[in-house]
Biotite code that builds the C-alpha atoms (Angstrom):
import biotite.structure as struc

atoms = struc.array([
    struc.Atom([2.378, -80.459, -23.357], chain_id="A", res_id=1, res_name="MET", atom_name="CA", element="C"),
    struc.Atom([2.230, -80.052, -19.582], chain_id="A", res_id=2, res_name="SER", atom_name="CA", element="C"),
    struc.Atom([3.148, -82.456, -16.853], chain_id="A", res_id=3, res_name="GLN", atom_name="CA", element="C"),
    struc.Atom([0.546, -83.198, -14.190], chain_id="A", res_id=4, res_name="PHE", atom_name="CA", element="C"),
    struc.Atom([0.857, -84.812, -10.786], chain_id="A", res_id=5, res_name="ARG", atom_name="CA", element="C"),
    struc.Atom([-2.089, -86.944, -9.747], chain_id="A", res_id=6, res_name="TYR", atom_name="CA", element="C"),
    struc.Atom([-3.578, -88.877, -6.912], chain_id="A", res_id=7, res_name="ARG", atom_name="CA", element="C"),
    struc.Atom([-6.248, -91.402, -7.881], chain_id="A", res_id=8, res_name="ALA", atom_name="CA", element="C"),
    struc.Atom([-8.331, -94.231, -6.523], chain_id="A", res_id=9, res_name="LEU", atom_name="CA", element="C"),
    struc.Atom([-7.577, -97.650, -8.022], chain_id="A", res_id=10, res_name="GLN", atom_name="CA", element="C"),
    struc.Atom([-10.232, -100.286, -8.745], chain_id="A", res_id=11, res_name="ALA", atom_name="CA", element="C"),
    struc.Atom([-9.041, -102.321, -5.744], chain_id="A", res_id=12, res_name="ASP", atom_name="CA", element="C"),
    struc.Atom([-9.518, -99.306, -3.427], chain_id="A", res_id=13, res_name="GLY", atom_name="CA", element="C"),
    struc.Atom([-5.837, -98.409, -3.218], chain_id="A", res_id=14, res_name="GLY", atom_name="CA", element="C"),
    struc.Atom([-4.420, -94.965, -3.885], chain_id="A", res_id=15, res_name="ILE", atom_name="CA", element="C"),
    struc.Atom([-2.143, -94.379, -6.868], chain_id="A", res_id=16, res_name="ALA", atom_name="CA", element="C"),
    struc.Atom([0.117, -91.342, -7.177], chain_id="A", res_id=17, res_name="GLU", atom_name="CA", element="C"),
    struc.Atom([2.265, -90.333, -10.091], chain_id="A", res_id=18, res_name="GLY", atom_name="CA", element="C"),
    struc.Atom([2.811, -87.970, -12.998], chain_id="A", res_id=19, res_name="ALA", atom_name="CA", element="C"),
    struc.Atom([1.712, -87.868, -16.623], chain_id="A", res_id=20, res_name="LEU", atom_name="CA", element="C"),
    struc.Atom([2.063, -85.617, -19.661], chain_id="A", res_id=21, res_name="ASP", atom_name="CA", element="C"),
    struc.Atom([-1.048, -84.174, -21.299], chain_id="A", res_id=22, res_name="ALA", atom_name="CA", element="C"),
    struc.Atom([-1.957, -81.110, -23.377], chain_id="A", res_id=23, res_name="PRO", atom_name="CA", element="C"),
    struc.Atom([-4.359, -79.881, -20.682], chain_id="A", res_id=24, res_name="GLY", atom_name="CA", element="C"),
    struc.Atom([-6.191, -80.669, -17.459], chain_id="A", res_id=25, res_name="ARG", atom_name="CA", element="C"),
    struc.Atom([-9.215, -82.179, -19.196], chain_id="A", res_id=26, res_name="HIS", atom_name="CA", element="C"),
    struc.Atom([-7.065, -84.513, -21.279], chain_id="A", res_id=27, res_name="GLU", atom_name="CA", element="C"),
    struc.Atom([-5.095, -85.548, -18.184], chain_id="A", res_id=28, res_name="ALA", atom_name="CA", element="C"),
    struc.Atom([-8.376, -86.525, -16.493], chain_id="A", res_id=29, res_name="MET", atom_name="CA", element="C"),
    struc.Atom([-9.338, -88.608, -19.533], chain_id="A", res_id=30, res_name="ARG", atom_name="CA", element="C"),
    struc.Atom([-5.958, -90.364, -19.538], chain_id="A", res_id=31, res_name="LEU", atom_name="CA", element="C"),
    struc.Atom([-6.353, -91.314, -15.879], chain_id="A", res_id=32, res_name="LEU", atom_name="CA", element="C"),
    struc.Atom([-9.863, -92.619, -16.456], chain_id="A", res_id=33, res_name="GLU", atom_name="CA", element="C"),
    struc.Atom([-8.609, -94.639, -19.452], chain_id="A", res_id=34, res_name="ALA", atom_name="CA", element="C"),
    struc.Atom([-6.107, -96.287, -17.079], chain_id="A", res_id=35, res_name="ARG", atom_name="CA", element="C"),
    struc.Atom([-8.979, -97.327, -14.813], chain_id="A", res_id=36, res_name="GLY", atom_name="CA", element="C"),
    struc.Atom([-8.180, -94.699, -12.174], chain_id="A", res_id=37, res_name="LEU", atom_name="CA", element="C"),
    struc.Atom([-10.623, -92.316, -10.476], chain_id="A", res_id=38, res_name="ARG", atom_name="CA", element="C"),
    struc.Atom([-8.792, -89.016, -9.973], chain_id="A", res_id=39, res_name="PRO", atom_name="CA", element="C"),
    struc.Atom([-9.086, -87.356, -6.577], chain_id="A", res_id=40, res_name="VAL", atom_name="CA", element="C"),
    struc.Atom([-6.351, -84.768, -7.143], chain_id="A", res_id=41, res_name="GLY", atom_name="CA", element="C"),
    struc.Atom([-4.738, -83.381, -10.284], chain_id="A", res_id=42, res_name="LEU", atom_name="CA", element="C"),
    struc.Atom([-2.156, -80.595, -10.244], chain_id="A", res_id=43, res_name="PHE", atom_name="CA", element="C"),
    struc.Atom([0.051, -79.139, -12.916], chain_id="A", res_id=44, res_name="GLU", atom_name="CA", element="C"),
    struc.Atom([3.723, -79.826, -12.131], chain_id="A", res_id=45, res_name="ALA", atom_name="CA", element="C"),
    struc.Atom([5.178, -76.928, -10.190], chain_id="A", res_id=46, res_name="GLY", atom_name="CA", element="C"),
    struc.Atom([1.715, -75.941, -8.925], chain_id="A", res_id=47, res_name="GLU", atom_name="CA", element="C"),
    struc.Atom([1.198, -76.390, -5.215], chain_id="A", res_id=48, res_name="ALA", atom_name="CA", element="C"),
    struc.Atom([-1.767, -78.497, -4.204], chain_id="A", res_id=49, res_name="ALA", atom_name="CA", element="C"),
    struc.Atom([-4.572, -76.116, -3.184], chain_id="A", res_id=50, res_name="PRO", atom_name="CA", element="C"),
    struc.Atom([-5.524, -75.908, 0.478], chain_id="A", res_id=51, res_name="ASP", atom_name="CA", element="C"),
    struc.Atom([-9.202, -76.880, 0.424], chain_id="A", res_id=52, res_name="ARG", atom_name="CA", element="C"),
    struc.Atom([-9.825, -75.237, 3.779], chain_id="A", res_id=53, res_name="ALA", atom_name="CA", element="C"),
    struc.Atom([-8.984, -71.724, 2.570], chain_id="A", res_id=54, res_name="ALA", atom_name="CA", element="C"),
    struc.Atom([-10.565, -69.785, -0.281], chain_id="A", res_id=55, res_name="PRO", atom_name="CA", element="C"),
    struc.Atom([-8.292, -68.770, -3.110], chain_id="A", res_id=56, res_name="GLN", atom_name="CA", element="C"),
    struc.Atom([-7.083, -65.223, -2.296], chain_id="A", res_id=57, res_name="PRO", atom_name="CA", element="C"),
    struc.Atom([-7.852, -63.627, -5.681], chain_id="A", res_id=58, res_name="GLU", atom_name="CA", element="C"),
    struc.Atom([-11.407, -64.977, -5.553], chain_id="A", res_id=59, res_name="VAL", atom_name="CA", element="C"),
    struc.Atom([-12.161, -64.353, -1.876], chain_id="A", res_id=60, res_name="ALA", atom_name="CA", element="C"),
    struc.Atom([-11.598, -60.580, -2.145], chain_id="A", res_id=61, res_name="LYS", atom_name="CA", element="C"),
    struc.Atom([-14.318, -59.987, -4.710], chain_id="A", res_id=62, res_name="LYS", atom_name="CA", element="C"),
    struc.Atom([-17.965, -59.761, -3.683], chain_id="A", res_id=63, res_name="LYS", atom_name="CA", element="C"),
    struc.Atom([-20.478, -61.366, -6.027], chain_id="A", res_id=64, res_name="ILE", atom_name="CA", element="C"),
    struc.Atom([-23.943, -59.779, -6.017], chain_id="A", res_id=65, res_name="PRO", atom_name="CA", element="C"),
    struc.Atom([-26.755, -61.925, -4.636], chain_id="A", res_id=66, res_name="ARG", atom_name="CA", element="C"),
    struc.Atom([-28.628, -61.717, -7.968], chain_id="A", res_id=67, res_name="ARG", atom_name="CA", element="C"),
    struc.Atom([-25.642, -63.255, -9.807], chain_id="A", res_id=68, res_name="VAL", atom_name="CA", element="C"),
    struc.Atom([-25.511, -66.118, -7.288], chain_id="A", res_id=69, res_name="VAL", atom_name="CA", element="C"),
    struc.Atom([-29.256, -66.702, -7.718], chain_id="A", res_id=70, res_name="GLU", atom_name="CA", element="C"),
    struc.Atom([-28.861, -66.806, -11.500], chain_id="A", res_id=71, res_name="ASP", atom_name="CA", element="C"),
    struc.Atom([-25.964, -69.255, -11.114], chain_id="A", res_id=72, res_name="PHE", atom_name="CA", element="C"),
    struc.Atom([-28.024, -71.666, -9.017], chain_id="A", res_id=73, res_name="THR", atom_name="CA", element="C"),
    struc.Atom([-30.988, -71.523, -11.422], chain_id="A", res_id=74, res_name="ARG", atom_name="CA", element="C"),
    struc.Atom([-28.760, -72.087, -14.444], chain_id="A", res_id=75, res_name="GLN", atom_name="CA", element="C"),
    struc.Atom([-26.875, -74.906, -12.706], chain_id="A", res_id=76, res_name="LEU", atom_name="CA", element="C"),
    struc.Atom([-30.168, -76.575, -11.844], chain_id="A", res_id=77, res_name="SER", atom_name="CA", element="C"),
    struc.Atom([-31.364, -76.285, -15.447], chain_id="A", res_id=78, res_name="SER", atom_name="CA", element="C"),
    struc.Atom([-28.142, -77.731, -16.854], chain_id="A", res_id=79, res_name="LEU", atom_name="CA", element="C"),
    struc.Atom([-28.175, -80.654, -14.409], chain_id="A", res_id=80, res_name="LEU", atom_name="CA", element="C"),
    struc.Atom([-31.873, -81.320, -15.143], chain_id="A", res_id=81, res_name="SER", atom_name="CA", element="C"),
    struc.Atom([-30.978, -81.457, -18.836], chain_id="A", res_id=82, res_name="ALA", atom_name="CA", element="C"),
    struc.Atom([-28.508, -84.267, -18.110], chain_id="A", res_id=83, res_name="GLY", atom_name="CA", element="C"),
    struc.Atom([-25.299, -82.218, -18.348], chain_id="A", res_id=84, res_name="ILE", atom_name="CA", element="C"),
    struc.Atom([-22.596, -83.646, -16.031], chain_id="A", res_id=85, res_name="PRO", atom_name="CA", element="C"),
    struc.Atom([-21.749, -81.442, -13.034], chain_id="A", res_id=86, res_name="LEU", atom_name="CA", element="C"),
    struc.Atom([-18.158, -80.666, -14.066], chain_id="A", res_id=87, res_name="ALA", atom_name="CA", element="C"),
    struc.Atom([-19.253, -79.652, -17.572], chain_id="A", res_id=88, res_name="ARG", atom_name="CA", element="C"),
    struc.Atom([-22.117, -77.529, -16.208], chain_id="A", res_id=89, res_name="ALA", atom_name="CA", element="C"),
    struc.Atom([-19.731, -75.681, -13.890], chain_id="A", res_id=90, res_name="LEU", atom_name="CA", element="C"),
    struc.Atom([-17.287, -75.131, -16.781], chain_id="A", res_id=91, res_name="ARG", atom_name="CA", element="C"),
    struc.Atom([-20.103, -73.719, -18.959], chain_id="A", res_id=92, res_name="ILE", atom_name="CA", element="C"),
    struc.Atom([-21.252, -71.369, -16.204], chain_id="A", res_id=93, res_name="LEU", atom_name="CA", element="C"),
    struc.Atom([-17.716, -70.155, -15.506], chain_id="A", res_id=94, res_name="SER", atom_name="CA", element="C"),
    struc.Atom([-17.275, -69.248, -19.179], chain_id="A", res_id=95, res_name="LYS", atom_name="CA", element="C"),
    struc.Atom([-20.665, -67.504, -19.327], chain_id="A", res_id=96, res_name="GLU", atom_name="CA", element="C"),
    struc.Atom([-20.352, -65.671, -15.984], chain_id="A", res_id=97, res_name="ALA", atom_name="CA", element="C"),
    struc.Atom([-21.821, -62.190, -15.633], chain_id="A", res_id=98, res_name="ALA", atom_name="CA", element="C"),
    struc.Atom([-18.639, -60.753, -14.112], chain_id="A", res_id=99, res_name="SER", atom_name="CA", element="C"),
    struc.Atom([-14.941, -61.625, -13.880], chain_id="A", res_id=100, res_name="PRO", atom_name="CA", element="C"),
    struc.Atom([-15.299, -62.200, -10.120], chain_id="A", res_id=101, res_name="ALA", atom_name="CA", element="C"),
    struc.Atom([-18.159, -64.656, -10.653], chain_id="A", res_id=102, res_name="ALA", atom_name="CA", element="C"),
    struc.Atom([-16.248, -66.434, -13.432], chain_id="A", res_id=103, res_name="GLY", atom_name="CA", element="C"),
    struc.Atom([-13.198, -66.838, -11.198], chain_id="A", res_id=104, res_name="ALA", atom_name="CA", element="C"),
    struc.Atom([-15.329, -68.177, -8.359], chain_id="A", res_id=105, res_name="THR", atom_name="CA", element="C"),
    struc.Atom([-17.189, -70.647, -10.582], chain_id="A", res_id=106, res_name="TRP", atom_name="CA", element="C"),
    struc.Atom([-13.833, -71.836, -12.016], chain_id="A", res_id=107, res_name="ARG", atom_name="CA", element="C"),
    struc.Atom([-12.492, -72.354, -8.482], chain_id="A", res_id=108, res_name="ALA", atom_name="CA", element="C"),
    struc.Atom([-15.624, -74.327, -7.539], chain_id="A", res_id=109, res_name="VAL", atom_name="CA", element="C"),
    struc.Atom([-15.231, -76.401, -10.732], chain_id="A", res_id=110, res_name="HIS", atom_name="CA", element="C"),
    struc.Atom([-11.581, -77.154, -9.952], chain_id="A", res_id=111, res_name="ASP", atom_name="CA", element="C"),
    struc.Atom([-12.395, -78.270, -6.407], chain_id="A", res_id=112, res_name="ARG", atom_name="CA", element="C"),
    struc.Atom([-15.210, -80.529, -7.649], chain_id="A", res_id=113, res_name="VAL", atom_name="CA", element="C"),
    struc.Atom([-12.973, -82.045, -10.339], chain_id="A", res_id=114, res_name="VAL", atom_name="CA", element="C"),
    struc.Atom([-10.316, -82.640, -7.678], chain_id="A", res_id=115, res_name="ASP", atom_name="CA", element="C"),
    struc.Atom([-12.799, -84.724, -5.689], chain_id="A", res_id=116, res_name="GLY", atom_name="CA", element="C"),
    struc.Atom([-14.616, -82.301, -3.379], chain_id="A", res_id=117, res_name="ALA", atom_name="CA", element="C"),
    struc.Atom([-18.372, -82.474, -3.026], chain_id="A", res_id=118, res_name="ALA", atom_name="CA", element="C"),
    struc.Atom([-20.226, -79.545, -4.600], chain_id="A", res_id=119, res_name="LEU", atom_name="CA", element="C"),
    struc.Atom([-21.493, -78.428, -1.189], chain_id="A", res_id=120, res_name="ALA", atom_name="CA", element="C"),
    struc.Atom([-17.967, -78.452, 0.244], chain_id="A", res_id=121, res_name="ASP", atom_name="CA", element="C"),
    struc.Atom([-16.600, -76.532, -2.734], chain_id="A", res_id=122, res_name="ALA", atom_name="CA", element="C"),
    struc.Atom([-19.324, -73.888, -2.429], chain_id="A", res_id=123, res_name="LEU", atom_name="CA", element="C"),
    struc.Atom([-18.802, -73.388, 1.323], chain_id="A", res_id=124, res_name="THR", atom_name="CA", element="C"),
    struc.Atom([-15.288, -72.121, 0.570], chain_id="A", res_id=125, res_name="GLN", atom_name="CA", element="C"),
    struc.Atom([-16.856, -69.016, -1.001], chain_id="A", res_id=126, res_name="PHE", atom_name="CA", element="C"),
    struc.Atom([-19.411, -67.560, 1.436], chain_id="A", res_id=127, res_name="PRO", atom_name="CA", element="C"),
])
């Protein structure tokens, strides 16, 4: 069981911050939602909050071919058209990525979206 730090929006519009124990990130998100909170940031204890303005170093170094990016956008569009939620679609695509670099980038985009960033903002971090 891991401990997570969170920042979430309360029903009254206020911001709640705290910590909770959960087996994984996904379960921690579910626990927050069950408490009536809308998570805007979720970090494993001991993990520094990511700087949204800078790409993650291990991802930024690796070039992803244009064809792989095109396939990603087509597949993402298909999954969203089929009614799959955005976070789940990004998770699926990260697991099915054509290369390790693409998988790492799609995971980073997923994490930023789950932490509250808009998809467009998350994608602009990886030119």
